[in-house]
RODRENLUM-281725 format. One record per residue: x, y, z of N, C-alpha, C in turn; residue number from 0. Coordinates in Angstrom, 2 decimals, padded with zeros to 5 digits. Layout:
      n.x      n.y      n.z     ca.x     ca.y     ca.z      c.x      c.y      c.z  resi
        X        Y        Z        X        Y        Z        X        Y        Z   NUM
...
This chain:
      n.x      n.y      n.z     ca.x     ca.y     ca.z      c.x      c.y      c.z  resi
   000.82  -001.19   000.00   000.00   000.00   000.00   000.86   001.26   000.00     0
   001.90   001.26   000.83   002.77   002.43   000.91   003.43   002.72  -000.43     1
   003.84   001.68  -001.15   004.46   001.86  -002.46   003.52   002.58  -003.42     2
   002.26   002.19  -003.42   001.28   002.84  -004.29   001.14   004.31  -003.95     3
   001.16   004.64  -002.68   001.01   006.02  -002.25   002.22   006.84  -002.70     4
   003.44   006.30  -002.50   004.65   007.01  -002.90   004.68   007.20  -004.41     5
   004.33   006.17  -005.14   004.32   006.25  -006.60   003.32   007.27  -007.08     6
   002.21   007.42  -006.39   001.18   008.34  -006.86   001.51   009.80  -006.55     7
   002.40   010.07  -005.59   002.71   011.47  -005.28   004.01   011.95  -005.90     8
   004.78   011.07  -006.51   006.01   011.48  -007.18   005.66   012.24  -008.46     9
   006.42   013.28  -008.76   006.16   014.01  -010.01   006.57   013.16  -011.21    10
   005.93   013.41  -012.31   006.26   012.69  -013.53   007.69   013.05  -013.95    11
   008.44   012.07  -014.39   009.83   012.29  -014.78   010.03   012.22  -016.29    12
   009.00   012.33  -017.03   009.13   012.25  -018.48   008.93   010.83  -018.97    13
   008.99   010.66  -020.27   008.75   009.33  -020.83   009.86   008.34  -020.44    14
   009.47   007.13  -020.22   010.41   006.08  -019.88   011.10   005.60  -021.16    15
   012.38   005.32  -021.09   013.10   004.79  -022.24   012.83   003.28  -022.28    16
   012.11   002.85  -023.27   011.76   001.44  -023.36   012.75   000.63  -024.20    17
   013.46   001.30  -025.10   014.39   000.59  -025.97   015.78   000.62  -025.34    18
   016.09  -000.36  -024.54   017.38  -000.45  -023.86   018.32  -001.39  -024.61    19
   018.40  -001.22  -025.93   019.18  -002.12  -026.79   020.64  -002.21  -026.36    20
   021.20  -001.12  -025.86   022.61  -001.07  -025.52   022.98  -001.96  -024.33    21
   022.01  -002.35  -023.53   022.31  -003.18  -022.37   022.78  -004.58  -022.76    22
   022.32  -005.08  -023.89   022.72  -006.41  -024.36   023.49  -006.36  -025.67    23
   023.91  -005.16  -026.07   024.60  -005.01  -027.36   026.04  -005.50  -027.30    24
   026.51  -005.94  -028.45   027.92  -006.23  -028.63   028.45  -005.08  -029.47    25
   029.14  -004.15  -028.79   029.60  -002.91  -029.45   031.07  -003.05  -029.81    26
   031.36  -002.84  -031.08   032.71  -002.95  -031.62   033.19  -001.54  -031.96    27
   034.19  -001.06  -031.26   034.73   000.28  -031.50   035.91   000.17  -032.46    28
   035.93   001.05  -033.47   037.04   001.00  -034.40   037.35   002.35  -035.00    29
   038.56   002.47  -035.48   039.01   003.64  -036.23   038.97   003.26  -037.70    30
   038.25   004.01  -038.49   038.14   003.71  -039.92   039.52   003.65  -040.55    31
   040.39   004.59  -040.19   041.71   004.69  -040.80   042.64   003.53  -040.51    32
   042.36   002.72  -039.52   043.23   001.58  -039.21   042.55   000.24  -039.49    33
   041.38   000.27  -040.10   040.65  -000.98  -040.27   041.02  -001.72  -041.56    34
   040.48  -001.32  -042.69   040.79  -002.02  -043.95   040.91  -001.02  -045.08    35
   042.02  -001.11  -045.79   042.33  -000.22  -046.90   041.92  -000.87  -048.22    36
   041.16  -000.16  -049.06   040.76  -000.73  -050.36   041.45  -000.06  -051.54    37
   042.06   001.11  -051.33   042.68   001.78  -052.48   044.20   001.77  -052.45    38
   044.80   001.06  -051.51   046.25   000.86  -051.50   047.07   002.02  -050.95    39
   046.44   002.99  -050.30   047.21   004.11  -049.76   047.68   003.86  -048.32    40
   047.35   002.71  -047.76   047.77   002.37  -046.42   046.87   002.89  -045.33    41
   045.76   003.52  -045.71   044.81   004.07  -044.73   043.46   003.41  -044.95    42
   042.88   002.89  -043.88   041.57   002.27  -043.99   040.52   003.26  -044.47    43
   039.44   002.73  -045.02   038.40   003.60  -045.57   037.02   002.96  -045.41    44
   035.98   003.73  -045.70   034.62   003.23  -045.53   034.31   002.09  -046.50    45
   034.91   002.08  -047.67   034.69   000.96  -048.59   035.25  -000.33  -048.00    46
   036.40  -000.24  -047.34   036.97  -001.40  -046.67   036.11  -001.87  -045.52    47
   035.59  -000.92  -044.77   034.71  -001.26  -043.66   033.43  -001.91  -044.18    48
   032.94  -001.41  -045.29   031.74  -001.98  -045.91   031.99  -003.45  -046.28    49
   033.16  -003.73  -046.80   033.50  -005.11  -047.19   033.55  -006.06  -046.00    50
   033.80  -005.54  -044.82   033.95  -006.39  -043.64   032.69  -006.46  -042.78    51
   031.59  -005.87  -043.24   030.36  -005.90  -042.44   029.85  -007.32  -042.20    52
   029.92  -008.18  -043.21   029.46  -009.56  -043.01   030.31  -010.27  -041.95    53
   031.61  -010.01  -041.97   032.50  -010.61  -040.98   032.13  -010.14  -039.57    54
   031.94  -008.82  -039.42   031.57  -008.28  -038.11   030.21  -008.81  -037.65    55
   029.28  -008.91  -038.59   027.96  -009.46  -038.27   028.10  -010.91  -037.81    56
   028.95  -011.67  -038.47   029.20  -013.06  -038.09   029.80  -013.20  -036.70    57
   030.55  -012.19  -036.26   031.11  -012.20  -034.91   030.05  -011.93  -033.85    58
   028.88  -011.49  -034.29   027.82  -011.17  -033.35   027.76  -009.70  -032.97    59
   028.50  -008.87  -033.71   028.50  -007.43  -033.44   027.11  -006.88  -033.73    60
   026.57  -006.10  -032.79   025.24  -005.51  -032.99   025.31  -003.98  -033.11    61
   026.49  -003.41  -032.82   026.67  -001.97  -032.98   028.15  -001.69  -033.25    62
   028.39  -000.74  -034.14   029.76  -000.31  -034.45   029.89   001.13  -033.98    63
   030.88   001.37  -033.14   031.16   002.70  -032.62   032.37   003.23  -033.37    64
   032.15   004.24  -034.20   033.22   004.80  -035.02   033.93   005.94  -034.30    65
   035.23   005.85  -034.23   036.02   006.96  -033.71   035.93   008.09  -034.74    66
   036.33   009.31  -034.42   036.15   010.43  -035.35   036.69   010.16  -036.75    67
   035.85   010.45  -037.73   036.21   010.25  -039.14   035.97   011.52  -039.94    68
   035.60   012.59  -039.25   035.33   013.85  -039.93   036.63   014.51  -040.37    69
   036.51   015.56  -041.16   037.67   016.29  -041.66   038.45   016.86  -040.47    70
   039.77   016.66  -040.51   040.62   017.04  -039.39   042.05   017.26  -039.87    71
   042.78   018.20  -039.25   044.22   018.33  -039.57   045.06   017.21  -038.93    72
   044.45   016.37  -038.11   045.09   015.20  -037.48   046.29   015.55  -036.62    73
   046.15   016.60  -035.83   047.18   016.91  -034.84   046.85   016.24  -033.50    74
   045.63   015.70  -033.41   045.17   015.05  -032.17   044.45   013.75  -032.51    75
   045.06   012.95  -033.38   044.51   011.65  -033.82   043.10   011.74  -034.38    76
   042.78   012.85  -035.04   041.46   013.01  -035.64   040.42   013.60  -034.72    77
   040.78   013.80  -033.46   039.83   014.37  -032.51   039.72   015.89  -032.65    78
   040.62   016.50  -033.40   040.58   017.94  -033.64   039.81   018.21  -034.93    79
   038.51   018.06  -034.87   037.64   018.13  -036.04   037.55   019.57  -036.55    80
   037.71   019.72  -037.88   037.59   021.04  -038.48   036.31   021.17  -039.31    81
   035.64   020.06  -039.59   034.37   020.10  -040.33   033.51   018.92  -039.87    82
   032.49   019.23  -039.07   031.64   018.17  -038.50   030.68   017.56  -039.52    83
   030.52   018.20  -040.67   029.57   017.71  -041.67   030.22   016.88  -042.76    84
   031.52   016.84  -042.81   032.22   016.12  -043.88   032.91   014.87  -043.41    85
   033.34   014.08  -044.38   034.13   012.88  -044.13   035.55   013.18  -044.59    86
   036.52   012.84  -043.77   037.92   013.04  -044.16   038.15   012.32  -045.49    87
   038.66   013.02  -046.50   038.84   012.40  -047.82   039.72   011.15  -047.81    88
   040.57   010.99  -046.80   041.40   009.79  -046.71   040.54   008.55  -046.45    89
   039.34   008.75  -045.86   038.46   007.63  -045.53   037.36   007.41  -046.55    90
   037.24   008.31  -047.51   036.20   008.18  -048.52   035.36   009.43  -048.62    91
   034.13   009.25  -049.06   033.22   010.38  -049.27   032.01   010.23  -048.35    92
   031.19   011.26  -048.32   029.96   011.18  -047.55   029.08   010.06  -048.12    93
   029.14   009.87  -049.43   028.40   008.78  -050.06   028.86   007.42  -049.57    94
   030.17   007.24  -049.40   030.70   005.99  -048.87   030.20   005.76  -047.44    95
   030.16   006.83  -046.66   029.66   006.71  -045.29   028.19   006.31  -045.28    96
   027.40   006.95  -046.13   025.96   006.62  -046.21   025.77   005.17  -046.65    97
   026.54   004.75  -047.64   026.46   003.35  -048.10   026.80   002.39  -046.96    98
   027.83   002.73  -046.19   028.21   001.90  -045.04   027.07   001.82  -044.03    99
   026.47   002.96  -043.70   025.39   002.96  -042.70   024.19   002.15  -043.19   100
   023.88   002.23  -044.49   022.78   001.43  -045.04   023.11  -000.06  -044.96   101
   024.36  -000.41  -045.29   024.78  -001.80  -045.20   024.71  -002.33  -043.79   102
   025.10  -001.50  -042.83   025.03  -001.91  -041.43   023.58  -002.11  -041.01   103
   022.71  -001.20  -041.41   021.29  -001.30  -041.05   020.67  -002.57  -041.63   104
   021.04  -002.92  -042.85   020.51  -004.15  -043.47   020.89  -005.39  -042.67   105
   022.00  -005.34  -041.97   022.45  -006.47  -041.16   022.02  -006.36  -039.70   106
   021.25  -005.33  -039.39   020.80  -005.14  -038.02   021.87  -004.58  -037.10   107
   022.86  -003.93  -037.67   023.96  -003.36  -036.89   023.73  -001.85  -036.77   108
   023.75  -001.37  -035.55   023.61   000.07  -035.31   024.98   000.73  -035.49   109
   024.96   002.01  -035.87   026.20   002.77  -036.04   026.18   003.95  -035.07   110
   027.21   004.02  -034.25   027.38   005.14  -033.32   028.61   005.90  -033.77   111
   028.55   007.22  -033.69   029.73   008.00  -034.04   030.18   008.81  -032.82   112
   031.47   008.96  -032.72   032.06   009.73  -031.64   032.01   011.20  -032.04   113
   031.10   011.97  -031.45   030.95   013.38  -031.74   031.74   014.15  -030.69   114
   032.83   014.76  -031.11   033.76   015.36  -030.15   033.80   016.88  -030.29   115
   032.71   017.53  -029.95   032.65   018.98  -030.10   033.59   019.71  -029.13   116
   034.00   019.06  -028.07   034.92   019.70  -027.13   036.37   019.61  -027.58   117
   036.64   019.03  -028.73   037.99   018.95  -029.28   038.09   019.68  -030.61   118
   037.28   020.69  -030.82   037.23   021.39  -032.10   038.61   021.89  -032.50   119
   038.95   021.70  -033.76   040.24   022.13  -034.29   040.34   023.65  -034.34   120
   041.56   024.16  -034.25   041.75   025.60  -034.41   041.55   026.03  -035.85   121
   041.30   025.07  -036.74   041.00   025.37  -038.14   039.49   025.39  -038.42   122
   038.69   025.11  -037.41   037.23   025.13  -037.57   036.74   026.58  -037.58   123
   035.72   026.90  -038.38   035.20   028.27  -038.43   034.81   028.83  -037.05   124
   034.29   028.00  -036.13   033.93   028.47  -034.79   035.16   029.05  -034.10   125
   036.24   028.31  -034.18   037.47   028.70  -033.50   038.04   029.97  -034.13   126
   038.07   030.03  -035.47   038.59   031.20  -036.17   037.77   032.44  -035.84   127
   036.45   032.29  -035.79   035.58   033.41  -035.47   035.84   033.91  -034.05   128
   036.00   033.00  -033.13   036.27   033.40  -031.74   037.60   034.14  -031.65   129
   038.60   033.66  -032.36   039.91   034.33  -032.34   039.83   035.73  -032.94   130
   039.08   035.88  -034.02   038.99   037.19  -034.66   038.26   038.18  -033.76   131
   037.29   037.73  -033.01   036.58   038.61  -032.08   037.50   039.07  -030.96   132
   038.30   038.15  -030.44   039.24   038.50  -029.38   040.26   039.51  -029.90   133
   040.77   039.28  -031.11   041.75   040.20  -031.69   041.14   041.58  -031.90   134
   039.89   041.63  -032.36   039.22   042.92  -032.57   039.03   043.66  -031.25   135
   038.67   042.94  -030.21   038.48   043.57  -028.91   039.79   044.10  -028.35   136
   040.85   043.36  -028.53   042.16   043.81  -028.03   042.61   045.05  -028.78   137
   042.40   045.05  -030.08   042.80   046.20  -030.89   042.03   047.45  -030.48   138
   040.79   047.31  -030.10   039.96   048.45  -029.72   040.28   049.01  -028.35   139
   041.01   048.30  -027.51   041.30   048.75  -026.14   042.78   048.71  -025.82   140
   043.60   048.99  -026.81   045.05   049.06  -026.55   045.64   047.74  -026.10   141
   045.12   046.65  -026.66   045.67   045.35  -026.33   044.99   044.66  -025.16   142
   044.10   045.37  -024.45   043.41   044.74  -023.33   042.18   043.99  -023.86   143
   041.90   042.87  -023.27   040.74   042.07  -023.65   039.50   042.58  -022.94   144
   038.47   042.87  -023.71   037.19   043.29  -023.14   036.32   042.06  -022.93   145
   035.73   041.96  -021.80   034.81   040.86  -021.52   033.39   041.42  -021.60   146
   032.59   040.83  -022.48   031.22   041.34  -022.63   030.22   040.40  -022.04   147
């Protein structure tokens, strides 16, 4: 009886997450650049990863967690992303990525990507814009930084 009373006076906490797929998932984390090379340049690519989907599926993998594959100057192992919307040309094209994700979905494999916004490259437009604002503020106050 007490449980019913406590449950009835607790505030609603939002919708319950019913799809807890990750609790029983077999998640395989990999770097595209070190996996399988199809064009002979010594760097893995999405076409190579696509070729190995059946193998990964056979291992029982239910999700693939991709380390950063976006455009990057690679001063921090690809974690210094300079374009979050693109695919590093060394790994293929956005079309290759889409083909890979479709192939994974056909096999029942989920794809997770490592989104590392806290490691933005100094070559990203966000970073350049922030630097230009700081420089403009310093120039306007004799080198002192204005905090707004």
